[in-house]
C-alpha positions in Angstrom: -15.4 -5.3 -0.9 -18.6 -5.5 1.1 -17.2 -2.6 3.4 -16.9 -0.4 0.3 -20.3 -1.3 -1.3 -22.1 -0.7 2.0 -21.3 3.0 2.0 -22.3 3.6 -1.6 -25.8 4.7 -2.9 -28.2 2.0 -3.8 -28.3 3.0 -7.4 -24.6 2.0 -7.8 -24.9 -1.3 -6.1 -26.2 -3.2 -9.1 -23.2 -2.2 -11.2 -20.7 -2.7 -8.4 -22.1 -6.0 -7.2 -20.9 -8.0 -10.3 -18.3 -10.8 -10.1 -15.8 -8.8 -12.2 -15.7 -6.0 -9.6 -15.3 -8.4 -6.6 -12.6 -10.5 -8.3 -10.4 -8.0 -10.1 -11.2 -4.3 -9.5 -8.3 -2.3 -8.1 -9.9 1.1 -7.6 -13.5 2.6 -7.4 -13.6 6.3 -8.1 -16.7 8.2 -7.1 -17.2 11.9 -8.2 -19.7 14.7 -7.6 -21.7 15.4 -10.8 -19.0 13.8 -12.9 -18.6 10.3 -14.2 -17.6 7.6 -11.7 -15.5 4.7 -12.7 -13.9 1.3 -11.8 -10.3 0.5 -12.6 -9.2 -3.0 -13.5 -5.5 -2.4 -13.8 -5.1 -0.8 -17.2 -8.8 -1.0 -18.0 -11.3 1.6 -16.9 -15.1 1.2 -17.1 -17.7 3.7 -16.1 -20.6 3.1 -13.7 -24.0 3.3 -15.4 -27.5 2.6 -14.0 -27.5 -0.8 -15.5 -23.9 -1.9 -14.9 -20.4 -1.1 -16.2 -19.8 0.4 -19.5 -17.1 1.8 -21.7 -19.5 4.5 -23.0 -18.7 7.7 -21.1 -22.1 9.2 -22.0 -24.0 6.5 -20.0 -22.1 7.1 -16.8 -24.3 8.1 -13.8 -23.7 11.4 -12.1 -24.0 11.6 -8.3 -25.7 14.4 -6.6 -24.4 16.4 -3.6 -26.6 14.7 -1.0 -25.3 11.3 -2.2 -21.6 12.4 -1.7 -22.5 13.8 1.7 -24.2 10.5 2.6 -21.1 8.5 1.5 -18.9 10.7 3.6 -21.1 10.3 6.6 -21.1 6.5 6.3 -17.3 6.4 5.8 -16.9 8.5 9.0 -19.6 6.5 10.8 -21.5 9.8 11.3 -18.6 11.1 13.5 -16.3 13.2 11.4 -14.5 14.4 14.5 -13.3 10.7 15.2 -11.6 10.7 11.9 -10.1 14.2 11.8 -6.5 12.9 11.8 -7.1 10.6 9.0 -9.0 13.2 7.0 -6.2 15.7 7.5 -3.9 13.1 5.8 -6.4 12.9 2.9 -7.7 9.3 3.5 -9.7 7.0 5.7 -8.9 3.4 6.4 -11.9 1.0 6.0 -12.2 -2.5 7.4 -10.5 -5.2 5.3 -7.4 -3.2 4.5 -9.3 -1.0 2.0 -8.5 2.8 2.0 -10.5 5.7 0.6 -8.8 8.9 -0.6 -10.8 12.0 -0.1 -11.1 14.8 -2.7 -12.2 18.3 -1.7 -11.3 21.8 -0.9 -8.3 22.1 1.5 -8.7 24.0 4.8 -5.5 25.6 5.7 -4.7 27.4 9.0 -1.4 29.2 9.7 0.1 27.5 6.7 -1.0 24.0 7.9 -3.4 21.7 6.2 -6.0 20.9 8.9 -8.7 19.2 6.8 -11.0 19.3 3.8 -14.4 20.8 3.1 -16.9 20.7 0.2 -16.0 17.0 -0.4 -16.3 16.2 -4.2 -15.1 12.7 -4.6 -13.6 9.5 -3.3 -11.0 7.0 -4.5 -11.5 3.6 -3.0 -8.3 1.5 -3.0 -9.2 -2.2 -2.9 -6.9 -4.4 -0.9 -6.4 -7.9 -2.1 -4.7 -11.0 -0.7 -3.0 -13.1 -3.4 -1.2 -16.1 -1.7 1.9 -17.0 -3.6 2.4 -13.8 -5.5 5.8 -13.2 -3.9 7.2 -16.7 -3.9 9.5 -16.2 -7.0 11.2 -13.0 -5.5 11.4 -14.3 -1.9 14.5 -16.4 -2.9 16.3 -13.0 -3.5 15.3 -11.8 -0.1 15.5 -14.8 2.1 18.7 -16.7 2.3 19.7 -19.6 4.6 21.8 -17.1 6.6 19.5 -14.0 6.8 16.7 -11.9 5.5 18.3 -9.1 3.5 17.2 -5.5 3.9 14.8 -4.9 0.9 12.9 -2.1 -0.7 10.0 -2.9 -2.9 9.7 0.1 -5.4 7.0 1.2 -7.8 4.7 4.1 -8.6 1.3 4.0 -6.9 -0.7 1.0 -8.0 2.2 -1.2 -8.8 1.4 -4.0 -6.3 3.8 -3.1 -3.5 1.5 -3.7 -0.6 0.2 -7.1 -2.1 3.8 -8.2 -2.4 4.7 -7.2 1.1 1.6 -8.9 2.5 2.6 -12.2 0.8 6.2 -11.8 2.0 4.8 -11.6 5.6 3.2 -15.0 5.1 6.3 -16.6 3.6 8.6 -15.3 6.4 6.1 -16.4 9.1 5.9 -19.9 7.6 9.6 -20.1 7.5 9.8 -19.4 11.3 10.8 -15.7 11.3 9.3 -13.4 13.9 7.7 -10.7 11.8 6.6 -7.3 13.2 4.4 -5.2 10.9 4.0 -1.5 11.4 0.8 -0.8 9.6 0.3 3.0 9.8 -2.6 3.1 7.4 -4.2 -0.1 8.2 -3.8 -1.4 4.7 -1.1 -4.1 5.0 -2.9 -6.3 7.6 -6.4 -4.9 7.4 -7.1 -5.2 11.1 -10.7 -4.8 12.2 -11.6 -5.1 15.9 -8.0 -6.4 16.5 -8.2 -9.2 14.0 -6.3 -9.1 10.6 -8.5 -9.6 7.5 -5.8 -11.5 5.8 -4.4 -15.0 6.5 -1.0 -13.8 5.2 -0.7 -12.0 8.5 -1.6 -14.9 10.7 2.0 -15.3 12.1 2.8 -11.6 12.4 2.8 -9.2 15.4 0.9 -6.1 14.2 1.2 -2.5 15.3 -2.0 -1.2 13.6 -2.5 2.5 12.7 0.8 3.3 14.5 3.1 6.0 13.1 6.0 4.2 11.3 8.9 5.9 13.1 7.4 5.1 16.5 6.3 1.7 15.5 9.8 0.6 14.3 11.2 1.8 17.6 8.5 0.1 19.7 8.8 -3.1 17.7 12.5 -3.2 18.2 12.3 -2.6 21.9 9.3 -4.7 22.8 8.4 -7.3 20.2 11.9 -9.0 19.6 11.4 -9.3 15.8 13.6 -10.9 13.3 12.1 -8.8 10.5 10.2 -5.5 10.5 7.8 -4.9 7.6 6.1 -1.7 6.7 4.6 0.2 3.8 5.7 3.5 2.2 8.9 4.8 3.8 8.9 8.6 4.1 10.8 10.3 6.9 14.4 10.6 7.9 13.4 9.5 11.4 12.0 6.2 10.0 15.5 5.7 8.2 17.3 6.4 11.5 15.2 3.8 13.3 15.9 1.3 10.6 19.6 1.8 10.9 19.2 1.2 14.7 17.3 -2.0 13.8 20.1 -3.2 11.4 22.7 -2.5 14.1 20.6 -4.7 16.5 20.6 -7.6 14.0 17.0 -7.0 12.9 16.2 -7.1 9.1 13.6 -4.9 7.4 11.5 -4.9 4.3 9.6 -1.8 3.1 7.9 -0.2 0.1 8.7 3.1 -1.6 7.0 5.2 -4.2 9.3 5.8 -7.3 9.5 4.7 -10.9 13.0 3.4 -10.7 15.8 2.6 -8.2 17.7 5.7 -9.3 14.7 7.9 -8.6 14.2 6.2 -5.2 17.8 6.7 -4.3 17.4 10.5 -4.4 14.7 10.4 -1.7 16.2 11.5 1.7 15.2 8.5 3.7 16.4 6.0 1.1 19.6 8.0 0.5 20.4 7.8 4.2 20.0 4.0 4.2 22.2 3.7 1.2 24.9 6.0 2.7 24.8 4.0 5.9 25.1 0.6 4.0 21.8 -0.4 5.4 20.0 -1.5 2.2 20.9 -4.7 0.5 18.3 -5.2 -2.2 15.8 -3.2 -4.4 13.0 -4.8 -6.4 11.4 -2.4 -8.8 7.8 -3.3 -10.0 6.2 -2.1 -13.2 2.8 -0.5 -13.8 -0.1 -0.7 -16.3 0.6 -3.7 -18.5 3.6 -4.6 -16.3 1.8 -4.2 -13.1 3.0 -6.7 -10.6 6.1 -7.4 -12.7 9.6 -7.3 -11.4 11.3 -5.1 -14.1 14.5 -4.8 -12.1 16.1 -6.6 -9.1 19.1 -4.7 -7.8 21.8 -6.0 -5.4 23.3 -3.2 -3.3 26.8 -3.4 -1.7 28.5 -0.7 0.3 32.1 0.3 0.5 34.4 3.1 1.7 33.6 5.2 -1.4 29.8 4.8 -1.3 27.5 2.0 -2.6 27.4 -0.1 -5.7 24.2 -1.2 -7.3 24.3 -4.3 -9.6 21.3 -5.5 -11.6 20.5 -9.1 -11.1 19.4 -10.9 -14.2 15.8 -12.1 -14.2 14.8 -14.8 -16.7 13.8 -12.7 -18.5 13.5 -9.2 -17.1 9.9 -8.2 -17.3 8.5 -11.7 -17.0 5.4 -11.8 -14.8 7.2 -13.5 -11.9 5.0 -11.8 -9.4 1.7 -12.7 -10.9 -0.9 -10.5 -12.6 -2.1 -8.5 -9.6 
């Protein structure tokens, strides 16, 4: 959190320096000449000059020079050094935090090359909650193997927090875990050192493109399990199939509201068609944030795959903790 507070204007620091923000905030949204706010799961409070408030009329409005100053601090006064991240719409901060950038897109020859006229930021706050994945780990880790697993939810459902704790559990059980952390959120590496104790026993490829990282981990790190956030491309799926054929397991997250929706995405569809995915854990959002609303066992056969829902006691219970 200190990495986030340090880049913000002094007049916001009183409101954002309170215990509630440090202990339970999930996002801080900063806007140009519009109300800025803090998200606490399903609760949103506005930033006033005296603290946090539910009264929209008391929200402070930031000026252009303040937004420009925040951007300069995020980029450490060297926008050029962060061009690749800015092109992707976010910048990774120390401690696993990430800031999404709002502005006017700059497009050249049909390609997005950056943003200008920056008008806001969304700071995603990374948290380590030890033990949050204990109750679902029994579905993933068996005496024989680690099953290939997708952790599924819409944005903000707690996927990264679950993955991080699974890294801890796997490491403590003696598995060799390679983490491909393309966005620097999962392990929060700063100056080569992870910010999270959960990654103590992991081999980390920080800020490495996922497809390349999966391939390099497979060839050079001798992992038992490869873990990464947010599957996207078919190339990533191809490399996971290669990992499976080499006896290496994998766990990843995916953006979707349900298993059926996730199964339509090309990368996950490929894994299903190849019989490479064994388990899907679907998390809820809002009041069910961090809740396993579905656990699905996947088996493959000659005529495709079969997805069977595993009973949770009961489905919807907060077995993953309130994150």
